[in-house]
C-alpha positions as CSV (number, residue, x, y, z in Angstrom):
1,M,53.0,145.0,14.3
2,S,50.1,147.4,13.7
3,A,48.9,146.6,17.2
4,Q,52.3,147.5,18.7
5,S,52.3,150.7,16.7
6,K,48.9,151.6,18.0
7,L,50.0,151.0,21.6
8,A,53.0,153.2,21.0
9,D,50.8,155.9,19.7
10,I,48.6,155.7,22.8
11,A,51.7,156.1,25.0
12,F,52.9,159.1,23.0
13,A,49.5,160.8,23.0
14,C,48.9,160.3,26.7
15,S,48.5,163.7,28.4
16,C,50.3,164.6,31.7
17,Q,46.9,165.1,33.3
18,E,45.9,161.5,32.4
19,Y,49.2,160.2,33.6
20,I,50.1,162.0,36.9
21,H,47.4,164.5,37.9
22,P,43.9,163.5,36.8
23,W,42.3,165.5,39.7
24,T,43.4,168.8,38.2
25,S,44.0,170.2,34.7
26,S,46.7,172.6,36.0
27,C,50.3,171.4,35.9
28,A,51.4,174.1,38.2
29,C,48.8,173.2,40.8
30,S,49.8,169.6,40.5
31,A,53.5,170.4,41.2
32,A,52.5,172.8,44.1
33,G,50.3,170.1,45.6
34,M,53.2,167.5,45.4
35,M,55.5,170.0,47.1
36,L,53.1,170.7,49.9
37,A,52.4,167.0,50.5
38,I,56.1,166.3,50.9
39,V,56.6,169.0,53.6
40,P,54.8,167.3,56.6
41,Y,56.5,163.9,56.0
42,S,59.9,165.5,55.5
43,L,59.6,167.6,58.6
44,R,58.9,164.5,60.7
45,T,61.6,162.4,59.1
46,Y,64.4,165.0,59.2
47,A,63.4,166.2,62.7
48,T,63.9,162.6,63.9
49,V,67.2,162.2,62.1
50,Y,68.7,165.6,63.2
51,L,67.5,165.3,66.8
52,L,68.8,161.8,67.1
53,S,72.1,163.0,65.7
54,L,72.1,165.8,68.3
55,A,71.4,163.4,71.1
56,L,74.2,161.1,70.1
57,R,76.7,163.8,70.9
58,H,76.3,163.0,74.6
59,R,76.3,166.6,75.7
60,I,73.8,169.4,76.4
61,P,73.3,171.3,73.1
62,S,74.0,175.0,73.1
63,L,71.7,177.6,71.5
64,K,74.0,177.5,68.5
65,D,73.6,173.7,68.2
66,L,69.8,174.1,68.4
67,A,69.7,176.8,65.8
68,R,71.9,174.8,63.5
69,T,69.7,171.8,63.9
70,A,66.5,173.7,63.2
71,T,68.1,175.3,60.1
72,G,69.2,171.9,58.9
73,I,65.7,170.4,59.3
74,L,64.1,173.2,57.4
75,Q,66.8,173.2,54.7
76,S,66.6,169.4,54.1
77,T,62.8,169.6,54.1
78,A,63.0,172.4,51.4
79,F,65.4,170.2,49.4
80,L,63.1,167.2,49.4
81,S,60.0,169.2,48.7
82,M,61.6,171.0,45.8
83,N,62.8,167.7,44.4
84,G,59.4,166.2,44.4
85,G,57.5,169.3,43.2
86,L,59.9,170.0,40.4
87,F,59.8,166.3,39.3
88,I,56.1,166.6,38.6
89,F,56.5,169.9,36.9
90,A,59.4,168.6,34.8
91,I,57.3,165.7,33.5
92,C,54.7,168.1,32.3
93,M,57.1,170.5,30.7
94,V,59.1,167.8,28.9
95,R,55.9,166.3,27.6
96,H,54.8,169.7,26.3
97,L,58.2,170.4,24.7
98,L,58.4,167.1,22.9
99,G,54.7,166.8,22.1
100,G,54.3,163.5,23.9
101,F,55.9,160.8,26.0
102,Y,58.8,158.6,25.0
103,F,60.2,155.7,27.1
104,G,63.0,157.8,28.6
105,T,60.8,160.9,29.3
106,V,58.1,159.1,31.4
107,A,60.2,159.5,34.5
108,W,64.0,159.1,33.9
109,L,64.8,162.4,32.0
110,P,62.6,164.7,34.1
111,S,64.0,163.2,37.3
112,F,67.6,163.6,36.2
113,L,67.1,167.2,35.2
114,V,65.5,168.4,38.4
115,S,67.3,166.1,41.0
116,S,70.7,167.4,40.0
117,I,69.5,171.0,40.5
118,A,67.5,170.3,43.7
119,L,70.6,168.9,45.4
120,V,71.9,172.5,45.5
121,A,69.3,173.3,48.2
122,E,70.6,170.6,50.5
123,R,73.4,171.3,53.0
124,P,76.8,170.7,51.4
125,E,77.9,168.2,54.1
126,R,74.8,166.1,53.4
127,R,75.1,165.9,49.6
128,A,77.7,163.1,49.5
129,P,75.9,160.9,52.0
130,L,72.6,161.4,50.1
131,T,74.3,160.5,46.9
132,L,75.8,157.3,48.4
133,F,72.3,156.4,49.7
134,V,70.5,156.8,46.3
135,A,73.5,155.1,44.5
136,N,73.1,152.1,46.9
137,V,69.3,151.7,46.3
138,G,69.7,152.7,42.6
139,T,72.4,150.1,41.9
140,E,70.2,147.3,43.3
141,A,67.2,148.5,41.2
142,L,69.3,148.8,38.1
143,W,70.7,145.3,38.5
144,K,67.2,143.9,38.9
145,M,66.1,145.7,35.7
146,L,69.0,144.3,33.8
147,E,68.4,140.8,35.3
148,A,64.7,141.0,34.2
149,R,65.9,141.6,30.7
150,G,68.3,138.6,30.8
151,L,71.3,140.9,30.4
152,V,73.0,139.8,33.7
153,R,72.7,136.9,36.1
154,S,73.0,137.0,39.9
155,I,76.0,135.2,41.4
156,P,75.5,133.2,44.7
157,N,76.9,135.1,47.6
158,A,77.9,138.1,45.4
159,Q,77.0,140.5,48.2
160,V,79.7,138.7,50.4
161,L,82.3,139.1,47.6
162,I,81.4,142.8,47.2
163,M,81.6,143.4,50.9
164,G,84.9,141.6,51.2
165,L,86.5,143.5,48.3
166,S,85.2,146.9,49.6
167,V,86.3,146.3,53.2
168,T,89.7,145.1,52.0
169,A,90.2,148.4,50.0
170,L,89.1,150.4,53.1
171,M,91.5,148.5,55.3
172,Y,94.4,149.2,53.0
173,L,93.6,153.0,53.2
174,Y,93.3,152.6,57.0
175,R,96.7,150.8,57.3
176,A,98.4,153.1,54.9
177,G,97.4,156.1,57.1
178,L,95.5,157.8,54.3
179,H,92.4,158.1,56.4
180,K,94.3,160.8,58.4
181,T,95.1,162.9,55.3
182,V,93.4,162.6,51.9
183,V,90.5,160.3,52.6
184,K,89.1,161.4,56.0
185,D,85.8,159.7,56.7
186,A,83.7,158.5,59.7
187,T,83.8,155.0,58.2
188,F,87.3,154.5,59.5
189,K,86.1,155.1,63.1
190,A,83.9,152.0,62.7
191,L,86.8,150.0,61.2
192,G,88.9,151.1,64.2
193,L,86.4,149.7,66.5
194,I,86.4,146.4,64.7
195,V,90.2,145.8,64.2
196,G,91.5,148.1,66.9
197,K,93.7,151.1,67.0
198,E,96.8,148.9,66.9
199,E,96.3,148.2,63.2
200,E,95.9,151.9,62.4
201,G,98.4,153.3,60.0
202,P,100.7,154.7,58.8
203,V,102.9,151.7,59.4
204,K,106.6,151.8,59.8
205,S,108.6,151.9,56.7
206,P,109.0,148.3,55.3
207,S,112.6,148.0,56.2
208,L,113.9,144.7,57.6
209,V,113.4,144.5,61.4
210,T,116.0,142.7,63.4
211,S,114.2,140.4,65.7
212,Q,115.3,138.2,68.5
213,S,114.7,134.5,68.0
214,T,111.3,133.5,69.1
215,R,112.1,129.8,69.2
216,G,114.2,130.0,72.4
217,T,115.7,126.8,73.8
218,P,114.4,123.4,72.7
219,L,111.6,122.0,74.8
220,N,111.5,118.6,76.4
221,L,107.9,117.6,75.9
222,N,108.2,114.7,78.4
223,S,107.6,117.1,81.3
224,I,104.5,119.1,82.2
225,S,106.5,122.3,82.6
226,A,107.4,122.1,78.9
227,F,103.7,122.3,78.0
228,V,103.2,125.2,80.4
229,E,106.1,127.0,78.7
230,L,104.8,126.2,75.3
231,Y,101.4,127.6,76.2
232,D,103.1,130.7,77.6
233,R,105.1,131.2,74.4
234,F,101.9,130.8,72.4
235,L,100.2,133.6,74.3
236,T,103.2,136.0,74.5
237,T,105.2,135.5,71.3
238,K,105.0,138.6,68.9
239,H,107.2,139.9,66.2
240,P,109.0,143.3,66.8
241,S,107.3,144.7,63.8
242,C,103.8,143.9,65.2
243,P,102.2,147.2,66.4
244,H,100.3,145.6,69.3
245,K,101.7,145.0,72.9
246,L,100.1,141.6,73.5
247,G,101.3,138.4,72.1
248,C,100.0,137.7,68.6
249,A,97.7,134.8,69.6
250,R,96.1,136.7,72.5
251,F,95.8,139.9,70.3
252,A,94.0,137.9,67.6
253,L,91.7,136.0,69.9
254,L,90.7,139.1,71.9
255,G,90.4,141.0,68.7
256,G,87.8,138.5,67.5
257,L,85.9,138.3,70.8
258,K,85.4,142.0,71.3
259,P,83.8,142.8,67.9
260,F,81.6,139.7,68.3
261,L,80.2,140.9,71.6
262,G,79.8,144.4,70.2
263,G,78.0,143.2,67.1
264,V,75.6,141.0,69.1
265,G,75.0,144.0,71.4
266,V,74.2,146.3,68.5
267,S,71.9,143.8,66.9
268,V,70.0,143.2,70.2
269,G,69.9,146.9,70.9
270,L,68.4,147.8,67.6
271,K,65.8,145.1,67.9
272,L,64.8,146.4,71.4
273,L,64.6,149.9,70.0
274,L,62.4,148.9,67.1
275,N,60.1,146.9,69.3
276,I,59.9,149.4,72.2
277,T,56.1,149.6,71.7
278,K,55.6,145.9,72.1
279,I,57.9,145.8,75.1
280,V,55.8,148.6,76.9
281,Q,52.6,146.7,76.0
282,F,54.1,143.4,77.2
283,K,53.5,141.8,73.8
284,M,57.1,141.2,73.0
285,Q,57.9,137.7,71.8
286,W,61.4,137.5,73.3
287,R,62.4,134.1,72.1
288,K,61.2,134.8,68.5
289,Q,62.5,138.4,68.2
290,I,65.6,138.5,70.3
291,F,66.9,135.1,71.3
292,N,67.5,133.7,67.9
293,K,70.4,133.1,65.6
294,G,69.7,136.3,63.7
295,S,71.0,138.2,66.7
296,L,74.4,136.5,66.3
297,Q,74.9,137.2,62.6
298,L,76.5,140.6,62.7
299,G,78.6,139.7,65.7
300,L,79.9,136.6,64.0
301,A,80.7,138.5,60.8
302,V,82.7,141.3,62.4
303,G,84.3,138.9,65.0
304,I,85.5,136.4,62.4
305,F,86.7,139.2,60.2
306,S,88.8,140.7,62.9
307,L,90.1,137.4,64.1
308,L,91.2,136.3,60.6
309,F,92.5,139.8,59.6
310,K,94.7,140.0,62.7
311,T,95.9,136.4,62.4
312,T,96.9,136.8,58.8
313,S,98.5,140.2,59.4
314,C,100.6,138.8,62.2
315,G,101.5,135.7,60.2
316,L,102.7,137.9,57.3
317,R,104.8,140.1,59.7
318,H,106.4,137.0,61.1
319,Y,107.1,135.5,57.7
320,H,108.5,138.7,56.0
321,E,110.2,140.1,59.1
322,Y,108.6,143.6,58.6
323,D,105.2,145.3,58.5
324,N,103.6,146.8,55.4
325,A,100.3,148.4,54.6
326,L,99.9,146.0,51.6
327,F,99.5,143.1,54.1
328,A,96.0,144.5,54.6
329,L,95.0,143.2,51.1
330,P,95.5,139.4,51.8
331,A,94.4,139.9,55.4
332,G,91.3,141.7,54.4
333,L,90.4,139.0,51.8
334,M,91.0,136.3,54.3
335,G,88.9,138.0,57.0
336,S,86.1,138.5,54.5
337,I,85.2,134.8,55.0
338,G,83.4,136.0,58.1
339,F,80.9,138.1,56.0
340,I,79.2,134.8,54.9
341,C,77.5,135.0,58.3
342,Y,76.0,138.4,57.3
343,P,75.1,138.4,53.6
344,N,73.4,141.8,53.5
345,A,73.1,143.5,50.1
346,T,72.3,146.9,51.5
347,V,75.5,147.0,53.6
348,S,77.6,145.5,50.8
349,L,76.5,148.2,48.3
350,Y,77.0,151.0,50.8
351,L,80.5,149.8,51.5
352,M,81.2,149.4,47.7
353,W,80.2,153.0,47.0
354,K,82.0,154.3,50.0
355,A,85.2,152.5,48.9
356,L,84.8,153.8,45.4
357,Q,84.3,157.4,46.7
358,L,87.4,157.3,48.9
359,L,89.6,155.6,46.2
360,Y,88.4,158.3,43.8
361,N,89.3,161.0,46.2
362,W,92.7,159.4,46.8
363,G,93.3,159.2,43.0
364,I,92.4,163.0,42.7
365,A,94.8,163.8,45.5
366,E,97.6,161.8,43.9
367,G,96.9,163.5,40.5
368,K,96.1,160.1,38.9
369,L,92.4,160.9,38.3
370,P,90.7,164.0,37.0
371,R,88.3,166.0,39.2
372,V,84.9,165.9,37.5
373,P,83.0,169.2,38.2
374,H,79.8,168.7,40.1
375,F,80.3,164.9,40.1
376,T,78.2,164.5,43.2
377,M,75.3,166.3,41.7
378,I,75.5,164.3,38.5
379,L,75.7,161.0,40.2
380,Y,72.8,161.9,42.5
381,G,70.7,162.9,39.5
382,L,71.5,159.7,37.6
383,F,70.6,157.3,40.4
384,T,67.5,159.3,41.5
385,A,66.4,159.1,37.9
386,V,66.9,155.3,37.9
387,L,64.8,155.1,41.1
388,C,62.0,157.2,39.7
389,H,61.9,155.2,36.5
390,S,61.9,152.0,38.5
391,A,59.2,153.0,40.9
392,I,56.8,154.1,38.1
393,L,57.5,151.7,35.2
394,E,59.3,148.7,36.8
395,A,58.0,148.6,40.4
396,K,59.2,145.0,41.0
397,S,62.8,146.1,40.6
398,I,62.8,148.7,43.4
399,R,63.3,147.9,47.0
400,P,59.8,147.6,48.6
401,S,60.7,149.8,51.5
402,Y,61.8,152.6,49.1
403,F,58.6,152.2,47.1
404,K,56.6,152.7,50.3
405,F,58.8,155.7,51.2
406,I,58.0,157.4,47.8
407,Q,54.3,156.5,48.3
408,N,54.2,158.1,51.7
409,V,56.4,161.2,50.9
410,S,54.3,161.9,47.8
411,G,51.1,162.0,49.7
412,T,49.9,158.6,48.1
413,R,50.5,159.9,44.6
414,L,52.7,157.2,43.4
415,S,50.1,154.5,43.5
416,R,47.6,156.8,41.7
417,F,49.7,157.4,38.6
418,N,48.0,156.0,35.5
419,I,50.6,153.9,33.7
420,K,48.3,151.8,31.6
421,P,49.0,154.0,28.5
422,F,52.7,152.9,28.7
423,E,52.0,149.1,28.2
424,A,53.5,149.6,24.7
425,Y,57.0,149.4,26.3
426,G,56.4,145.7,27.1
427,L,57.3,146.0,30.8
428,K,53.8,145.2,32.1
429,S,54.2,148.2,34.3
430,H,50.6,148.2,35.5
431,D,50.8,144.6,36.6
432,Q,54.1,145.3,38.4
433,A,52.7,148.3,40.2
434,N,49.6,146.4,41.3
435,Y,51.7,143.5,42.5
436,V,53.9,145.8,44.7
437,I,50.9,147.8,46.0
438,T,49.1,144.6,47.0
439,R,52.2,143.1,48.6
440,L,52.8,146.2,50.7
441,G,49.1,146.4,51.7
442,I,48.7,149.9,50.3
443,A,45.0,150.9,50.5
444,L,43.6,154.2,49.0
445,T,40.9,155.4,51.4
446,S,40.4,158.7,49.6
447,P,39.7,159.5,45.9
448,Y,42.4,162.3,46.2
449,P,46.0,162.4,47.4
450,L,47.2,164.7,50.1
451,F,46.9,168.4,49.0
452,P,45.3,167.7,45.6
453,L,44.9,171.4,44.8
454,T,42.0,170.9,42.3
455,C,42.4,174.3,40.8
């Protein structure tokens, strides 16, 4: 007990210089150095993102477009630089105010305080997507931290279940026509490509539709012509309440084939783009990188989803004799079987948060839920704080790619933080950090980070 108390005293008495800026005794210089280190990396990253977005418009940009793009790059760079610099400064200030470090003040509280404020510097239209991104990565990190403590347990194929429920909710909004009014979002354009414009809402009012009999005259199956007519009925039969022009069977089959081919095309295209250097150097391993079953996973997932969604929707319209947006719920759940082919946690969490965001907006529009002031800023601050805490004290819980991102954007500062004094918290933070650093192959070739400002 006395040993644990001694360790806690060491953690509390640790100075901010010993922890985050051993190369300088000035907290202000440390924060300024962090801010300067973020600028080059941010400029490269945001320039790529904004210029790619500009190119995807498929038109020659005007001077106004170029000026807006340049302003966006600079504004986003300023936001990220401010976020990082203020984070370092907040750690020092909180430590000075409280007289030492507590478990929640090593990273979580300083990050929450400054991240919520720094988001104001970002463009308003980018705040919600940024929040969804950090919520996505933060949710995964938070789950792993809880799992490491034995508080939760992972469920097999949970990402498939999350993706299915999320897409089902989005499909209901799409079929109800709410995507045209209170929950406008680009996500519904992607859904339209998968299930087609025919399933777009709002649907006709669920009143009984008088339909002609689809059974026709009885068939004599002793003749070949009867089988030909049966095949023709299979392809052409549709209920009057169905919004498509083709027969239900043809509509469902083509609806599954088109997304499958599109999904395979997207997968192959991305792999080609990411391996463009190897292709130019004639070092591309085509069979290993392109011609494998991994290239089919996305296509199979969206193709099977569309096929089952349309089949179920048409079946419900035939059975109930009318169309209803609520049919999207069982149809979406049935179609979600296809997501077993693409069990991606990142996509699942993104869709989950996107569905929650749009359902919340719908609830506000209907007057069922209260509008929380600055909710986006608060949520961004909470999950950024989770990520900062995870990266510093529980490195194994954060996504490796995001750990490397923080390492690069901070000018290699993350791997230089001295977290040995915080072993009192029982997380083995130093061992976790060393494990992740070794796994990612991070090597420190200089005794100082980028822009150390040893003033």
